[in-house]
N, C-alpha and C positions, 0 to 999 in steps of 0.2 A: 798728709799728702806727700807722695814720694819726691816731688820737685823741691820740697823744703826740708827734706830729711836731715841734711847736715846741720842746719840751724836748730832744728828741734832736738837733735842729739846733744848739741851744746847746752841747750836749756836743761835737758835731763841730767847731763853731767854736772851742772851747777847746783842741782838740787832745787831749782826754782820752779819746777813743773807744778807742784802743788800751790805754791805762792801765786803764780800767774793765774791759775785756774780759780783759786778761791778769793784772793784779795782784790781782784779786778772790780770793775771792768777795765780792761786795757785794750788799746789798739796795738796790734803786733805788726810791725813793719818787717816782716820776715824776708830776708834775702833768699833768693832761690839758690839751688845747688851750683848753678853757673857762676854765682858771685865768688865761690870758693875755688873755682877752677885754676886760678893763678897761683895758688898756694903750693908749696913743696909738699910732697907726700909725707904724711905724718904730722904736719903742722896742726891740724885739727885735734889730733890725739895729744900733742904737746900742750895745746891750749886748755885741754880738759884736765891736766895734771894739777894736783893740789897747790903746788907752788905758783901756778899761774892763775889762781882763782880770781884775783883782783882784775886782771886783764879780761878774763872771761865774763865776769860780772859787768864790767864796763861795756863790753860788746853787747851783751844781752840788754842791759838797761838803756842803751842808746837806741835800741829798736822797739822800746815799749813806751807808749804814750798813755797817760792816765785818761780814763773816760771811755765813752763809746760813741761820742758824737762825731760823725763823719761830715765833711763839708758837702753842701749842695753843689750841683754842677755849676761850674764857673766861679765858685766861692773858694777862697783860700783861708784856712784857719791857721793862726799862729799858735803853736803849741810848744811845750817843753817836755822832752823825754825824761824818763826816770833818772837818767844820768846827768840831767841839767842842760842838755843840748837843745838849742832852739831849732824848731822844725816848722816849715811851711807845708801844710797838708792841703792838697787840692785834688779834685776829680776832674778828669777831662773826658 
């Protein structure tokens, strides 16, 4: 989807595309391209450089939740991202 191309390019740059596709299921909380609008030009390219791999991996794994269960309407699921961050997931 073109609205999420920035984040998907970062996943590709990390080499995690195959891992995300094969090792899942995962819930991907992908930020839209608008989420990256405040960055200076070139910041995404810098993030994809080998010396910034740990930062890139942390960004990606913060947006991946293990499993495929989504909450029911009005329900909130307490989950932990692959980076270890606690996430409250709900549908409205």
